[in-house]
N, C-alpha and C positions, 0 to 999 in steps of 0.2 A: 654253783652258777655265779654267785657274787665274786668268788675267787677268780673265776675265768674272766669275768668282765674287768676285774682289777688288773689282770695280766695284760689284757688287750690295751687298756688305757696306758699302762707303762710303756708298751711297745710304741704306741702313737707318740707319746712324749719323747721317747728316745729318737724316733725318726725325725721329729720336729727339731730337736736340738742338733742332730747330726746335719740336717739340711742347713741350719743356721750357721754352723761352723765352716762348712765347705763353701766359702764365698766365691771361689773361682771355678766352681763346677759348671759344666755346660748346661744349656737350656734343656737338652734331652734328659739330663740327669734330674733336673728339677721336675720334669714331667713325670718321670718314673716315680719320684718321691711322692708327688701329689696323688698319683694314681694309687700308690700303696696306702696313703692316708685315707683316701676315699673308700677303698676296699675295707679297711679296718673299721672305719666309721659305720659303714653299712652293716658290718658284722656285729658291732655293738648294738645298733638299733634292732637287729634281728634277735639278738640275745635278750635285750630288754623286753621285747614283745613276747618272747618265749617264756620269760620269767612270770608275766602276768597276762596270759592270753585272753582272759575274760574282759580285762580292762581295755585291751587293744580292740577287741570285737565291739565293745560298747561304744568306743570313740568313733569307730568306723560307721556304725549304725546311726549315731547322732549326726555325723557329717552328711551321710546320704539323706537323712530325713530333712536336714536344714536345706539341702539343695532342692528337694522335691516339693517343699511347701512354699508357695508364692502368695503374696497378698492378693485378695480378690479385687478386681477392678470395679470401681463404682460406676453405677448406671446413671445416665441422664434421664430424669423423669420430669415431665411437664405437668404443672398443677395450676388450676384456676380456682379462684374464690372471689366472693363478693365483699365489698367494704361493709363492715358491721360485724355482728357476732359470728356469722358463718366463717369469717376469716380470723377472728380474734384468737380462737383456740389454737391456731397453727403457728403463732409467732415464735414460739421456742424452736420449732423445727426450722423456721425461716432463718432465725439467728444462727442456729447450729450449722445449717447448710452454708450460710455466708462465710462462716469461719472454717468450713471444711471438716466439721466435726460430725456431720450427719452420716447415716449409713450409705446414702447415695447422694448424687448431685441433683438437688431439687431446683427447678426453675419455676418461680411463682409469677403468676399474672393475677393482679388484684383489680377487679372491674367494679365500676360504679353501679351497673345495672345488669340484670340477667341476660338481656339480649346482646350484650357485648361479647358473651362467651358461649352462648348456646350453639351457634353454628360450629364453633371450634370443637365443642364436645361431641357433636354428632359426627363430624368429619374425622375425629380421632386426633386432632391437633393437641388435645390435652389427654394425658393418661389418667389423671385423677382430678376430681373437682369437688368443691364444697358449694352446694346450691340449695335453694328451697326444696322442701320435701315434695310438694305437688309438682314442681317443675321436673324433678327426677322421674316421676311417673309419666309425665307428658313426653319427655324425651325418650323414655324406654319404649313407649308405644310408637312414637314417631320413627325411631330408629329400628323398630322390629327386634327389640331385645339386644341392642348394641351396647348397652351399659348395664351395670348391676349396682345395687346400693349395698354398701359395706358397713355403714355405721351412722348413728345419729350424733351430730356434733353440737346441735343447739336445740333446746326445748323452747317453750313459749317465751316470747319477749314482748308481748303486747300488754299494755296497761291503759285503763280508763283513768283520765285525769280531769280535774275540774278546778275552776277558780273559786267556787263556792264551797258549801259543806252539805249539800243536799243528797249526794249519791253515796249510798252505803250498801246497796244491793243492786242486782240486775233489774229488779222490778222498778227501782227508782228512776230508771232511764226512760220509762214510758212518758210520752209527751214532750221529750226533750229534743233539741237539735244537737246532733253529734257530728263533730268534725273528725275526719280521718284521712289517711292516705291508703293506697292499695285498691282502688276500684278495679273490680274484675280479677282480683288475686285473693290469696288466702285471708288477708285481713277482712275483706268484705264478707267472705263466707263464714269466717269464724264469728264475726259480729252477728250475722244473721242467725247462725246456729244458737248462739247464746240467747238472743232475743226471742226466737221462736220457742225455745225450750222453756221459757218463762212466760209463755202466753202473750208475747208482744209481737205484733205483725210489723216486720221491718218496713213494709211499704205504706202502712197506714198509721201506726201508733207512734212512730218517731220520724224525725226528719234527719236523714244522713247526708251530709255534704262532703264529698270527696275532693281533696286537693292533690295536686301532682307532687308537691314537695312538703316535707315536714316543716320547713321554714314558713310556709304559708299558713299552716295550722298554728304555728307559734305566734305569728302576727295577730291572728284572731284571738288567741288566748290572752295576749298581752293587752288588747284593747277592750276586752269584755270583763264583766264582773261576775258573770254566772254562766260561763261557757263550759261545755263538756267536749272532750276529745278522746280518741283512742289512738295511741302512738306506740311505736316500738322503742325499746332501748337500743342504743344509748341516747337516742333523741329525747326521750322523756327527761332524762337527767339534764341534758343540755338546756332544754326549755325551762326546767325548774330552776336552774342556776341563774337564769335571767328574768325570772318571774317569781317573786317570793310569795305571791298569792296562790300559786298553783300547788296542788297536792295530788298524790296518787289515791284514787278512790277505790279502784278494783284491780286485782291481779287477774287478767283474763284466763291464764292457765289454771289457776286455782278454781275459778268459776266453772271452767270446762270440766275439770276433774270431778266436780260435785255432781254433775248431771250426766256424765258419760255412762252409756249403757253397755258398751262393748270393751270397757277397760282401756280405752284409748286416752291419749293426752295430746296436747298441742305439740306438734313436731315442726320446728321452724327450718332447721338446716340438716342436711345429710351429706355424707361422703359417697360419691359415686366413682366407679372404676370403669374404664373402657374395657369391654369384654374381651376383645382380642388381646389387649395388653395383659389382662389378667391370665388368660390361658397360657401365655408364654413366659410370664414373669410372676408367678404366684408367690414365690419366696420374697421378692422385692415388695409386693403389695402387702403381705403379712407384716413385713418389717416396718413399712410405713404406718400401718394401722397401730402397731405397738408404739412407734414414735409419737404418733398423734395422741394416743392415750396419755403418754407421759407429758406431752406438751399441754394438754388440757388440764391435767393435774397441776402442772407448774403455774399456769395462768390463774387458776383458782386459789392457789396457795401462796403465790408471790405477786400480789396485786400491784404494788408499786413498780416492781421491775417489769411486770407484764404490760402495764400501762405505758411505760417508757418505750417498750418494743412496739406496741401498737401504734404509737405516734411515729416511731422511727420508720416503720414500713408504710406510713401514709394511709392507715386504715381509719383512724379516728384520733382526735386530740386527747392527750394524756389526762388532762384535768377532769373532764366529764367522765371519761372512761373509768378512772380510778373510783369514782363514786358509783358508777353504773354497773361495774362488774358483778356485784352480788345479785343483781336483778337480771343478768343476761342469760342465765341458765346454760352456760357453756358446759358441755359434758362429753363423754365418750361412751356410747352404748352400742354394743355389738352383739352378734349371735341371735339366739331365739328371742331375747328380750327386745332387741331392736326390731325384729320382724313383727312381733306382737303389737308394739306401739305404732309402727308405721302403717301396718295393714288396717288397724282400727281407725287411725286418723284419716287415711285415704277413703275408707268406707263411708265415714261421716261426710266428707267433702263430696263424694260421688253421689250420695243421696240428695244433696242439694242441687248439684249441677255436674253431670258426668264430664263435661268439658274441662273441669278443673283438674282432672287427672288424665286427660288425654282421651276421653271417650269410653274407656273401660278400665277396670281395675287390673293392675299388673298380676301376672301369674307367679308361680313359685320360683321361676328362673330369675325373677327380679332381685331376689335376696341372696347375697353372698355371705355364707357363714363359714368362717375358716375352721 
């Protein structure tokens, strides 16, 4: 076979040289010569393929495979979150998306208060949202099952602080005036649960003054020498940075865990998915949940870089966040563990006031376990 190829090559070379010598030949002659060369060239290619048919077939398959595989088109996914810990765990995804490095195109809306995004969640304007746990239950009931909860992204962030040194247990709160935010929301019911569980009547044995903003509580703490307050992170750290007399007296989450009878814990923030979006885009949802888990791990392991991103996306200032991150309980809990923690937490809230979860406890369809 190699001998045959060599002969053909010699013939091509001869024809080329002959064509070069016949300078006065007509164009028709040149056409015939070129046609002859083309024919011989094809013959050589056929012979080469015949010499190694397996290699030729492999190359053909690779070419066909390369043509049939096209990159998947990224989806546009709309996500809402609240300023504070519920959004802080997402900043790595936000940064990756901005750089075009995320699995899909994520459009983030960061709101200052829940009522800024609740209507959009119910209407389906947001495909995914990070919101307070009890609000997820309320919206589930209100939308008649229009959303599902897919993960816990923040555990307890509430802390009791004081300017003195008298509070070392929940029992020490008896007879005190406690300043707090969150009237009619989970902070109020969480505090009531702690007090009641330790034999303290929230309506008689303590005075609880609710303020609309954490800054109002900060002003009270700055002016008093023996004030007590319950605040969420990272506001606790911010206030402490401006008030050296302030100290953390109680971790509300730890105090809750001590008395929990159903294995529940404080669940601050959860990730919810629009049910219709989930039904048609399950793979994209699962991908996002995996990306969120990696993002939460990044935030907890790379605090300085995470704090810079948190400020970049206008969620909170980097300086207090850097100190507050160890106390923000940013996490990623999915599956049956998520279901157990959320259901227990909602049951506790429901026992105090059914309205806190939308009038009734969510059924099994509320939980998405991939």
